[in-house]
C-alpha positions in Angstrom: -54.0 37.5 -13.3 -51.2 36.3 -15.5 -52.5 38.2 -18.5 -52.5 41.5 -16.5 -49.0 41.1 -15.0 -47.4 40.4 -18.4 -48.2 43.9 -19.9 -46.9 45.4 -16.7 -43.7 43.4 -16.9 -43.2 44.5 -20.5 -43.8 48.2 -19.5 -41.3 47.9 -16.7 -38.8 46.3 -19.1 -39.4 49.1 -21.6 -38.8 51.7 -18.9 -35.5 50.0 -17.8 -34.3 49.9 -21.4 -35.2 53.5 -22.0 -33.3 54.6 -18.9 -30.3 52.4 -19.9 -30.2 54.0 -23.4 -30.3 57.5 -21.9 -27.5 56.7 -19.5 -25.4 55.2 -22.4 -26.1 58.3 -24.5 -25.0 60.6 -21.7 -21.9 58.5 -21.1 -21.0 58.6 -24.8 -21.6 62.3 -24.8 -19.2 62.8 -21.9 -16.5 60.9 -23.9 -16.7 63.4 -26.8 -14.2 66.3 -27.0 -15.6 69.8 -26.6 -15.1 70.4 -30.3 -17.0 67.2 -31.1 -19.9 68.2 -28.8 -19.9 71.6 -30.5 -20.1 70.1 -34.0 -22.8 67.7 -32.9 -24.9 70.6 -31.5 -24.3 72.7 -34.7 -25.4 69.8 -36.8 -28.6 69.6 -34.7 -29.1 73.4 -35.0 -28.8 73.3 -38.8 -30.9 70.1 -39.2 -34.0 72.2 -40.2 -36.0 71.2 -37.2 -35.9 74.6 -35.6 -37.4 77.9 -36.7 -34.9 80.7 -37.4 -35.0 82.4 -33.9 -34.6 79.1 -32.1 -31.8 78.0 -34.6 -29.9 81.2 -34.0 -30.2 80.7 -30.2 -29.1 77.1 -30.6 -25.9 78.2 -32.5 -25.1 80.9 -29.9 -25.6 78.3 -27.1 -23.3 75.8 -28.8 -20.6 78.5 -29.1 -21.0 79.6 -25.5 -20.8 76.0 -24.3 -17.6 75.4 -26.3 -16.1 78.6 -25.0 -16.9 77.6 -21.4 -15.5 74.1 -21.9 -12.2 75.3 -23.2 -11.7 78.1 -20.7 -13.4 81.0 -22.3 -13.3 82.8 -25.6 -10.0 83.6 -27.2 -8.3 86.8 -26.0 -8.5 89.9 -28.1 -5.5 91.7 -29.6 -5.3 95.4 -30.3 -3.6 96.8 -33.4 -3.6 100.0 -35.3 -4.8 100.4 -38.8 -2.2 101.1 -41.6 -3.2 104.8 -41.7 -3.1 105.1 -37.9 -6.6 106.4 -37.7 -8.3 103.4 -36.0 -7.7 100.8 -33.3 -8.6 97.3 -34.4 -9.6 94.7 -31.8 -9.6 91.1 -33.2 -9.3 87.6 -31.7 -5.7 86.5 -31.0 -3.9 84.7 -33.9 -5.9 86.3 -36.7 -4.4 88.8 -39.1 -5.8 92.3 -38.9 -8.8 92.8 -41.2 -8.5 94.8 -44.4 -9.7 98.3 -43.9 -12.1 97.6 -46.8 -11.6 100.7 -48.8 -8.9 102.7 -50.6 -8.7 106.5 -50.6 -7.3 108.8 -53.3 -6.8 112.5 -53.4 -8.7 114.5 -56.0 -6.8 116.1 -58.9 -7.0 119.5 -57.4 -5.9 118.3 -54.0 -8.9 119.6 -52.1 -10.7 116.3 -51.4 -10.1 112.8 -50.3 -12.1 110.2 -52.2 -12.8 106.9 -50.4 -13.7 104.1 -52.8 -16.0 101.2 -51.7 -14.3 98.0 -50.9 -15.9 96.2 -53.9 -14.4 98.7 -56.5 -10.8 98.5 -57.7 -8.7 101.6 -57.0 -8.5 104.1 -59.9 -5.1 105.2 -61.1 
């Protein structure tokens, strides 16, 4: 009898320790700031344990959780492009993005030439 109760006692002790460690982990997780929880989740997402679709979902979930914990995503600001032809909506606090291209008028004045963003403007 004593031989049988000893393995059961060890199993019960192991279960108690496992529950205690999960509780301690949850308590430690609650003491982290939202940014720290986000960074921990991103580190897990990028650890190489997940296939690409699951990794992408993991990153999205981490961002959504951070947004919810800090009161939502940052508000958007509307601005007009330099040439006045477009309305730009960007997160608050960021400078408006570069339009990405430069335009020039052809020599005869009949066309507008838009250069790709990766090419320097011609003079």
